[in-house]
N, CA and C atoms as a LAMMPS dump frame, in Angstrom:
ITEM: TIMESTEP
0
ITEM: NUMBER OF ATOMS
492
ITEM: BOX BOUNDS ff ff ff
-5.0000000000000000e+02 5.0000000000000000e+02
-5.0000000000000000e+02 5.0000000000000000e+02
-5.0000000000000000e+02 5.0000000000000000e+02
ITEM: ATOMS id mol type element x y z
1 1 1 N 24.211 -9.238 -4.002
2 1 2 C 22.888 -8.884 -3.143
3 1 3 C 21.779 -9.779 -3.211
4 2 1 N 21.569 -10.038 -1.93
5 2 2 C 20.054 -11.139 -2.143
6 2 3 C 19.022 -10.55 -2.983
7 3 1 N 18.275 -12.119 -3.006
8 3 2 C 16.513 -11.838 -3.326
9 3 3 C 15.633 -12.37 -2.032
10 4 1 N 14.929 -11.523 -2.029
11 4 2 C 13.869 -12.267 -0.579
12 4 3 C 12.434 -11.63 -1.643
13 5 1 N 11.35 -12.72 -0.972
14 5 2 C 10.099 -12.367 -1.6
15 5 3 C 9.413 -11.186 -0.393
16 6 1 N 8.712 -10.285 -1.118
17 6 2 C 8.147 -9.269 -0.601
18 6 3 C 7.396 -9.537 0.296
19 7 1 N 6.477 -10.905 0.601
20 7 2 C 5.79 -11.453 1.937
21 7 3 C 7.097 -11.928 2.896
22 8 1 N 8.261 -12.274 2.692
23 8 2 C 9.675 -12.168 3.655
24 8 3 C 9.679 -10.899 4.536
25 9 1 N 9.872 -9.718 3.421
26 9 2 C 10.394 -8.709 4.152
27 9 3 C 9.136 -7.374 4.856
28 10 1 N 8.085 -8.104 4.349
29 10 2 C 7.177 -7.452 5.623
30 10 3 C 6.942 -7.713 6.631
31 11 1 N 6.316 -7.155 7.76
32 11 2 C 5.832 -7.832 8.839
33 11 3 C 4.503 -8.127 8.842
34 12 1 N 3.029 -7.511 7.975
35 12 2 C 2.174 -7.673 7.394
36 12 3 C 2.089 -7.131 6.142
37 13 1 N 0.832 -7.624 5.421
38 13 2 C 0.175 -7.322 4.583
39 13 3 C -1.355 -7.584 4.305
40 14 1 N -1.576 -6.353 3.993
41 14 2 C -3.518 -7.04 3.91
42 14 3 C -3.841 -5.853 3.317
43 15 1 N -5.549 -6.496 2.547
44 15 2 C -5.86 -4.945 2.146
45 15 3 C -6.85 -4.447 2.722
46 16 1 N -7.359 -3.33 2.896
47 16 2 C -8.278 -2.6 3.804
48 16 3 C -9.714 -2.916 3.926
49 17 1 N -10.699 -2.43 4.619
50 17 2 C -11.509 -2.608 4.749
51 17 3 C -12.278 -3.089 3.741
52 18 1 N -12.686 -3.93 3.798
53 18 2 C -14.116 -4.212 2.565
54 18 3 C -15.611 -3.464 2.968
55 19 1 N -15.881 -2.661 2.476
56 19 2 C -16.621 -1.802 3.277
57 19 3 C -17.822 -1.947 2.778
58 20 1 N -18.276 -3.176 2.054
59 20 2 C -19.582 -3.606 1.506
60 20 3 C -19.638 -4.707 2.326
61 21 1 N -18.677 -5.583 2.56
62 21 2 C -18.906 -6.815 3.098
63 21 3 C -19.048 -6.711 4.7
64 22 1 N -18.369 -5.881 5.28
65 22 2 C -18.777 -5.617 6.421
66 22 3 C -19.399 -4.411 6.955
67 23 1 N -20.48 -3.872 5.563
68 23 2 C -21.38 -2.937 5.923
69 23 3 C -21.139 -2.117 6.719
70 24 1 N -19.954 -1.495 6.252
71 24 2 C -19.334 -0.041 6.761
72 24 3 C -20.824 1.542 7.153
73 25 1 N -20.973 2.001 7.448
74 25 2 C -21.906 2.955 7.502
75 25 3 C -21.15 4.028 7.044
76 26 1 N -21.283 4.98 5.901
77 26 2 C -20.351 6.222 6.111
78 26 3 C -21.196 7.543 6.849
79 27 1 N -20.443 8.187 6.962
80 27 2 C -21.021 9.61 7.86
81 27 3 C -20.401 11.017 6.773
82 28 1 N -21.321 11.818 7.16
83 28 2 C -21.02 12.891 6.225
84 28 3 C -19.42 13.691 6.942
85 29 1 N -19.295 13.685 8.152
86 29 2 C -18.206 14.199 8.176
87 29 3 C -17.497 12.827 9.321
88 30 1 N -16.011 13.444 9.487
89 30 2 C -15.239 11.892 10.363
90 30 3 C -13.822 11.799 9.811
91 31 1 N -13.756 10.421 9.841
92 31 2 C -12.467 10.035 9.498
93 31 3 C -12.617 9.314 8.329
94 32 1 N -11.561 9.695 7.192
95 32 2 C -11.642 9.653 5.931
96 32 3 C -11.166 7.914 5.455
97 33 1 N -11.57 7.392 4.139
98 33 2 C -11.683 6.191 3.965
99 33 3 C -10.759 6.206 2.539
100 34 1 N -9.444 6.096 2.762
101 34 2 C -8.637 6.202 1.541
102 34 3 C -9.158 4.77 0.103
103 35 1 N -9.196 5.316 -1.227
104 35 2 C -9.626 4.264 -1.627
105 35 3 C -8.136 4.209 -3.108
106 36 1 N -7.518 3.458 -3.638
107 36 2 C -6.356 3.373 -4.774
108 36 3 C -6.551 5.12 -5.676
109 37 1 N -7.961 5.544 -5.683
110 37 2 C -7.642 6.622 -6.378
111 37 3 C -7.061 7.545 -5.833
112 38 1 N -7.356 7.887 -4.002
113 38 2 C -6.67 8.88 -3.55
114 38 3 C -5.107 9.028 -3.392
115 39 1 N -4.381 7.936 -4.101
116 39 2 C -2.932 7.37 -4.08
117 39 3 C -2.118 7.762 -5.48
118 40 1 N -3.096 7.923 -6.67
119 40 2 C -2.358 7.608 -7.606
120 40 3 C -1.517 8.828 -8.308
121 41 1 N -1.658 9.888 -7.72
122 41 2 C -0.355 10.947 -8.288
123 41 3 C 0.918 10.259 -7.313
124 42 1 N 0.931 9.682 -6.434
125 42 2 C 2.492 9.795 -6.087
126 42 3 C 2.43 10.416 -4.476
127 43 1 N 1.118 11.105 -4.027
128 43 2 C 0.99 11.606 -2.597
129 43 3 C -0.416 11.15 -2.492
130 44 1 N -1.078 11.211 -0.965
131 44 2 C -2.755 11.184 -0.432
132 44 3 C -2.917 12.546 -0.739
133 45 1 N -3.931 12.241 -1.998
134 45 2 C -5.02 13.221 -1.976
135 45 3 C -6.494 13.062 -1.442
136 46 1 N -6.622 13.49 -0.639
137 46 2 C -8.191 13.528 0.319
138 46 3 C -9.099 13.547 -0.314
139 47 1 N -9.378 14.652 -1.829
140 47 2 C -10.545 14.514 -2.55
141 47 3 C -11.507 13.125 -2.132
142 48 1 N -12.503 13.649 -2.257
143 48 2 C -13.604 13.035 -2.898
144 48 3 C -13.743 11.506 -1.616
145 49 1 N -12.784 11.286 -0.705
146 49 2 C -13.102 10.526 0.121
147 49 3 C -13.746 10.512 1.144
148 50 1 N -14.612 8.886 1.1
149 50 2 C -15.762 8.787 2.165
150 50 3 C -15.117 8.702 3.643
151 51 1 N -15.891 8.918 4.455
152 51 2 C -15.681 9.01 6.204
153 51 3 C -16.608 8.12 7.05
154 52 1 N -15.978 7.54 8.012
155 52 2 C -16.916 7.169 9.06
156 52 3 C -16.966 7.807 10.326
157 53 1 N -17.846 7.374 11.121
158 53 2 C -18.109 8.148 12.207
159 53 3 C -16.652 7.936 13.649
160 54 1 N -16.605 8.631 14.176
161 54 2 C -15.538 7.677 15.236
162 54 3 C -15.322 6.584 16.058
163 55 1 N -16.875 6.089 16.048
164 55 2 C -16.982 4.33 16.882
165 55 3 C -16.412 3.314 15.706
166 56 1 N -16.579 4.095 14.266
167 56 2 C -16.549 3.081 12.958
168 56 3 C -14.483 2.801 13.1
169 57 1 N -14.443 4.419 13.04
170 57 2 C -12.872 4.235 12.896
171 57 3 C -11.981 3.474 14.102
172 58 1 N -12.531 3.502 15.686
173 58 2 C -12.258 3.105 16.467
174 58 3 C -11.802 1.573 16.385
175 59 1 N -12.719 1.005 15.531
176 59 2 C -13.016 -0.365 15.689
177 59 3 C -12.198 -0.863 14.593
178 60 1 N -11.572 -0.273 13.764
179 60 2 C -11.002 -0.562 12.209
180 60 3 C -9.272 0.377 12.71
181 61 1 N -9.23 1.019 13.332
182 61 2 C -7.529 1.481 13.417
183 61 3 C -6.593 0.712 13.476
184 62 1 N -6.949 -0.118 14.36
185 62 2 C -5.466 -0.569 14.778
186 62 3 C -5.114 -1.567 13.349
187 63 1 N -5.845 -2.008 12.816
188 63 2 C -4.968 -2.759 11.535
189 63 3 C -5.414 -2.288 9.939
190 64 1 N -6.211 -1.14 9.849
191 64 2 C -6.289 -0.693 8.78
192 64 3 C -5.878 1.003 9.08
193 65 1 N -5.042 1.537 10.14
194 65 2 C -5.033 2.64 9.718
195 65 3 C -3.01 2.541 9.219
196 66 1 N -2.592 3.205 8.299
197 66 2 C -1.281 3.288 8.153
198 66 3 C -0.212 4.072 8.923
199 67 1 N 1.201 3.943 9.281
200 67 2 C 1.673 4.488 10.163
201 67 3 C 2.983 5.011 8.942
202 68 1 N 3.309 6.007 9.041
203 68 2 C 4.696 6.618 8.93
204 68 3 C 6.172 5.386 8.493
205 69 1 N 5.931 5.007 7.096
206 69 2 C 7.235 3.886 6.87
207 69 3 C 6.336 3.109 6.344
208 70 1 N 4.999 3.085 5.895
209 70 2 C 4.198 2.17 5.973
210 70 3 C 3.976 1.77 4.148
211 71 1 N 3.958 1.043 3.453
212 71 2 C 3.323 1.412 2.21
213 71 3 C 2.335 1.083 1.698
214 72 1 N 1.321 2.092 0.838
215 72 2 C -0.015 1.502 0.286
216 72 3 C 0.448 1.034 -1.113
217 73 1 N -0.309 -0.29 -1.463
218 73 2 C 0.067 -0.53 -2.845
219 73 3 C -1.276 -0.643 -3.17
220 74 1 N -1.997 -0.297 -4.666
221 74 2 C -3.246 -0.358 -5.412
222 74 3 C -3.06 -1.636 -6.001
223 75 1 N -4.113 -2.717 -5.58
224 75 2 C -4.095 -3.957 -5.845
225 75 3 C -5.079 -4.268 -7.419
226 76 1 N -6.131 -3.151 -6.833
227 76 2 C -7.517 -3.295 -8.041
228 76 3 C -7.464 -1.961 -8.862
229 77 1 N -8.006 -1.936 -10.258
230 77 2 C -8.089 -1.044 -11.036
231 77 3 C -6.664 -0.273 -11.094
232 78 1 N -6.105 0.833 -10.702
233 78 2 C -4.869 1.517 -11.039
234 78 3 C -3.611 0.425 -10.298
235 79 1 N -3.674 -0.82 -10.666
236 79 2 C -2.625 -2.041 -10.357
237 79 3 C -1.338 -1.325 -9.757
238 80 1 N -0.418 -1.302 -8.684
239 80 2 C 0.911 -1.023 -8.672
240 80 3 C 1.208 0.423 -8.109
241 81 1 N 0.257 1.467 -8.617
242 81 2 C 0.336 2.63 -8.089
243 81 3 C 1.076 2.377 -6.627
244 82 1 N 1.562 3.118 -5.977
245 82 2 C 2.028 2.664 -4.382
246 82 3 C 2.993 3.832 -3.881
247 83 1 N 3.069 4.523 -2.738
248 83 2 C 3.491 5.248 -1.999
249 83 3 C 3.61 5.089 -0.567
250 84 1 N 4.868 5.754 0.139
251 84 2 C 5.546 5.601 1.254
252 84 3 C 4.853 6.33 2.228
253 85 1 N 3.9 6.004 3.447
254 85 2 C 3.214 6.71 4.379
255 85 3 C 4.248 8.026 4.901
256 86 1 N 4.346 8.865 4.949
257 86 2 C 4.872 9.894 5.815
258 86 3 C 4.492 10.337 6.829
259 87 1 N 3.792 10.574 7.294
260 87 2 C 3.295 11.605 8.451
261 87 3 C 2.245 10.454 9.185
262 88 1 N 1.862 10.501 10.259
263 88 2 C 0.931 10.164 11.059
264 88 3 C -0.693 11.226 10.524
265 89 1 N -1.175 9.926 10.354
266 89 2 C -2.527 10.893 9.911
267 89 3 C -3.458 9.537 10.516
268 90 1 N -4.552 10.525 10.727
269 90 2 C -5.854 9.715 11.56
270 90 3 C -6.85 8.805 10.26
271 91 1 N -6.678 8.114 9.335
272 91 2 C -7.49 7.468 8.1
273 91 3 C -7.365 6.305 7.645
274 92 1 N -8.327 5.579 7.33
275 92 2 C -8.384 4.307 7.236
276 92 3 C -8.031 4.089 5.667
277 93 1 N -7.892 2.375 5.51
278 93 2 C -7.771 2.297 3.866
279 93 3 C -8.672 1.201 3.378
280 94 1 N -9.281 1.269 2.085
281 94 2 C -10.29 0.61 1.571
282 94 3 C -9.524 -0.789 0.996
283 95 1 N -10.43 -1.769 0.462
284 95 2 C -10.122 -2.786 0.082
285 95 3 C -9.483 -2.873 -1.354
286 96 1 N -9.589 -1.875 -1.85
287 96 2 C -8.429 -1.517 -3.077
288 96 3 C -6.904 -0.898 -2.925
289 97 1 N -6.697 -1.5 -1.523
290 97 2 C -5.313 -0.715 -1.346
291 97 3 C -4.677 -2.005 -0.153
292 98 1 N -3.057 -2.447 -0.642
293 98 2 C -3.033 -3.378 0.127
294 98 3 C -1.698 -2.061 1.343
295 99 1 N -1.925 -2.892 2.382
296 99 2 C -1.072 -2.218 3.773
297 99 3 C -0.361 -2.856 3.522
298 100 1 N 1.66 -2.29 3.433
299 100 2 C 2.361 -3.495 3.445
300 100 3 C 3.597 -2.431 4.744
301 101 1 N 3.47 -3.12 5.752
302 101 2 C 4.486 -3.003 6.9
303 101 3 C 5.808 -3.724 6.704
304 102 1 N 6.852 -3.073 5.883
305 102 2 C 8.122 -3.404 6.157
306 102 3 C 9.039 -3.571 7.402
307 103 1 N 9.784 -4.729 7.415
308 103 2 C 10.175 -4.67 8.608
309 103 3 C 11.761 -4.121 8.024
310 104 1 N 11.816 -3.097 8.652
311 104 2 C 12.942 -1.574 7.9
312 104 3 C 14.038 -2.145 8.689
313 105 1 N 14.486 -3.309 9.326
314 105 2 C 15.8 -3.625 9.3
315 105 3 C 16.403 -4.602 8.286
316 106 1 N 15.3 -5.101 6.995
317 106 2 C 15.369 -5.702 6.3
318 106 3 C 15.334 -4.645 4.941
319 107 1 N 14.538 -3.711 4.925
320 107 2 C 14.279 -3.138 3.546
321 107 3 C 14.394 -1.488 4.002
322 108 1 N 14.642 -0.705 3.398
323 108 2 C 14.341 0.733 3.404
324 108 3 C 13.016 1.264 2.681
325 109 1 N 12.092 1.58 3.57
326 109 2 C 10.805 1.456 3.011
327 109 3 C 10.687 2.613 1.779
328 110 1 N 11.14 3.667 1.458
329 110 2 C 11.469 4.155 0.015
330 110 3 C 12.563 3.618 -1.458
331 111 1 N 13.242 2.701 -0.508
332 111 2 C 14.045 1.73 -1.474
333 111 3 C 12.679 0.776 -1.716
334 112 1 N 12.068 0.011 -1.341
335 112 2 C 11.095 -0.497 -1.536
336 112 3 C 9.963 -0.326 -2.71
337 113 1 N 9.648 1.245 -2.305
338 113 2 C 8.843 1.534 -3.233
339 113 3 C 8.783 2.071 -4.729
340 114 1 N 10.203 2.592 -4.577
341 114 2 C 10.97 2.737 -5.823
342 114 3 C 11.134 1.581 -6.863
343 115 1 N 11.373 0.709 -6.082
344 115 2 C 11.44 -0.755 -6.916
345 115 3 C 9.908 -1.269 -7.188
346 116 1 N 9.344 -1.062 -6.32
347 116 2 C 7.185 -1.589 -7.224
348 116 3 C 7.184 -0.074 -7.905
349 117 1 N 7.448 1.055 -8.091
350 117 2 C 6.873 2.011 -8.84
351 117 3 C 7.521 1.487 -10.551
352 118 1 N 8.783 1.001 -10.229
353 118 2 C 10.004 0.225 -11.237
354 118 3 C 8.317 -1.271 -11.913
355 119 1 N 8.478 -1.838 -11.025
356 119 2 C 7.716 -2.836 -11.642
357 119 3 C 6.507 -2.369 -12.291
358 120 1 N 5.643 -1.25 -11.761
359 120 2 C 4.752 -1.002 -12.052
360 120 3 C 4.856 -0.245 -13.795
361 121 1 N 6.246 0.726 -13.542
362 121 2 C 6.356 0.921 -14.872
363 121 3 C 6.704 0.226 -15.94
364 122 1 N 7.218 -0.764 -15.627
365 122 2 C 7.341 -2.481 -16.493
366 122 3 C 6.645 -2.717 -16.836
367 123 1 N 5.947 -2.42 -16.665
368 123 2 C 4.267 -3.203 -16.849
369 123 3 C 4.269 -5.085 -16.296
370 124 1 N 5.497 -5.204 -15.14
371 124 2 C 5.3 -6.101 -14.655
372 124 3 C 4.101 -6.789 -13.994
373 125 1 N 3.303 -5.81 -13.676
374 125 2 C 1.817 -6.76 -12.805
375 125 3 C 1.341 -7.192 -13.883
376 126 1 N 0.78 -6.662 -15.111
377 126 2 C -0.125 -7.159 -16.229
378 126 3 C 0.006 -8.83 -16.23
379 127 1 N 0.977 -9.669 -16.205
380 127 2 C 0.947 -10.941 -16.425
381 127 3 C 0.39 -11.634 -15.079
382 128 1 N 0.543 -11.163 -14.111
383 128 2 C -0.678 -11.734 -13.199
384 128 3 C -1.877 -11.351 -12.735
385 129 1 N -2.581 -10.514 -13.176
386 129 2 C -3.896 -9.948 -13.125
387 129 3 C -5.113 -11.234 -13.467
388 130 1 N -6.045 -11.293 -12.481
389 130 2 C -6.802 -12.34 -12.482
390 130 3 C -8.344 -11.197 -12.413
391 131 1 N -9.287 -12.097 -12.558
392 131 2 C -11.02 -11.022 -12.385
393 131 3 C -11.647 -11.169 -13.362
394 132 1 N -12.419 -10.962 -13.789
395 132 2 C -13.166 -10.722 -14.664
396 132 3 C -13.513 -9.358 -14.892
397 133 1 N -14.326 -8.455 -15.023
398 133 2 C -14.464 -6.899 -15.126
399 133 3 C -13.635 -6.321 -14.437
400 134 1 N -13.405 -6.547 -13.447
401 134 2 C -12.222 -5.615 -12.402
402 134 3 C -11.054 -6.806 -12.466
403 135 1 N -9.988 -6.45 -12.973
404 135 2 C -8.803 -6.883 -12.802
405 135 3 C -7.941 -6.732 -10.935
406 136 1 N -7.006 -7.448 -10.763
407 136 2 C -6.899 -7.609 -9.374
408 136 3 C -5.81 -8.25 -9.592
409 137 1 N -4.561 -8.169 -8.314
410 137 2 C -3.361 -8.753 -8.403
411 137 3 C -3.653 -9.126 -6.662
412 138 1 N -3.739 -10.815 -6.877
413 138 2 C -3.592 -11.407 -5.449
414 138 3 C -2.714 -11.144 -4.046
415 139 1 N -2.969 -11.375 -3.267
416 139 2 C -1.784 -11.429 -1.98
417 139 3 C -0.775 -12.072 -2.342
418 140 1 N -1.101 -13.498 -2.796
419 140 2 C -0.233 -14.543 -2.624
420 140 3 C 0.807 -14.386 -3.993
421 141 1 N 0.174 -13.647 -5.123
422 141 2 C 1.569 -13.285 -6.333
423 141 3 C 2.128 -12.518 -5.173
424 142 1 N 1.462 -11.047 -4.703
425 142 2 C 2.047 -10.036 -4.6
426 142 3 C 3.324 -10.334 -3.006
427 143 1 N 3.027 -11.291 -2.851
428 143 2 C 3.88 -12.018 -1.725
429 143 3 C 5.2 -12.755 -2.202
430 144 1 N 5.063 -13.082 -3.222
431 144 2 C 6.007 -13.991 -4.039
432 144 3 C 7.026 -13.495 -4.752
433 145 1 N 6.693 -12.08 -5.012
434 145 2 C 7.38 -10.68 -5.975
435 145 3 C 8.849 -10.884 -5.096
436 146 1 N 9.78 -11.272 -5.948
437 146 2 C 11.319 -11.306 -5.321
438 146 3 C 11.773 -9.865 -5.438
439 147 1 N 12.227 -9.493 -4.589
440 147 2 C 12.675 -8.221 -4.31
441 147 3 C 14.124 -8.278 -4.364
442 148 1 N 14.966 -7.607 -5.048
443 148 2 C 16.278 -7.603 -4.561
444 148 3 C 17.447 -6.72 -3.556
445 149 1 N 17.71 -7.024 -2.926
446 149 2 C 18.096 -6.365 -1.47
447 149 3 C 19.674 -6.441 -1.327
448 150 1 N 20.19 -4.835 -1.682
449 150 2 C 21.645 -4.924 -1.299
450 150 3 C 21.604 -4.364 0.628
451 151 1 N 22.711 -4.202 0.869
452 151 2 C 22.915 -4.054 2.313
453 151 3 C 21.945 -2.75 2.373
454 152 1 N 21.487 -2.451 3.646
455 152 2 C 20.437 -1.079 4.629
456 152 3 C 21.156 -0.189 3.585
457 153 1 N 22.466 0.089 3.889
458 153 2 C 22.793 1.672 3.921
459 153 3 C 22.789 1.715 2.202
460 154 1 N 23.08 0.67 1.235
461 154 2 C 22.977 0.975 -0.082
462 154 3 C 21.393 1.233 -0.632
463 155 1 N 20.813 0.505 0.346
464 155 2 C 19.169 0.729 0.025
465 155 3 C 18.95 2.341 0.009
466 156 1 N 19.459 2.699 1.091
467 156 2 C 19.005 4.532 1.718
468 156 3 C 19.652 5.144 0.437
469 157 1 N 21.389 4.578 0.119
470 157 2 C 22.19 5.651 -0.851
471 157 3 C 20.954 5.95 -2.289
472 158 1 N 20.806 4.868 -2.844
473 158 2 C 19.83 4.506 -3.882
474 158 3 C 18.884 5.6 -3.405
475 159 1 N 17.688 4.845 -2.365
476 159 2 C 16.811 5.895 -2.34
477 159 3 C 16.838 7.244 -2.497
478 160 1 N 18.158 7.75 -1.626
479 160 2 C 18.098 9.202 -1.911
480 160 3 C 18.314 9.841 -3.14
481 161 1 N 19.159 9.205 -3.779
482 161 2 C 19.573 9.573 -5.284
483 161 3 C 18.297 9.521 -6.36
484 162 1 N 17.246 8.639 -6.09
485 162 2 C 15.533 9.012 -6.477
486 162 3 C 14.879 9.651 -6.176
487 163 1 N 15.438 10.002 -4.794
488 163 2 C 14.503 11.07 -3.979
489 163 3 C 14.763 12.517 -4.948
490 164 1 N 15.731 12.746 -5.141
491 164 2 C 16.335 13.815 -5.987
492 164 3 C 15.575 13.897 -7.574
């Protein structure tokens, strides 16, 4: 079994929109911007999410709209909560979520997500937290986490067992 860094098995990984720095205007209806609180239950909960209009969504969707197979990972606040995006949806992610676009020829998204959950459950992230009042884990730290990678078929088998 080989070990690879998370940054090596992701085609890209980045935080969502910094709505304050980008001066994003919210709207009453439109496209949702999910934050870490929207994924803490292991599924996407659209309750109480802010919204942006069509033009704002169009401006940001290429980079900040997760696709099926992508992983969302909380990096600020409820650090370590994660999930695999299961279906196409028109939403964006905010700055307290990381979007991991995995290279699926190297890693099965569900396998990786279960490993990330294991890290959270064993308090792995706590030793890497930085920040004052609001703790976070940096992209550099996340990128360097070593992931054990059995062959892809074995990853799928492990994920299927854990799915049950």
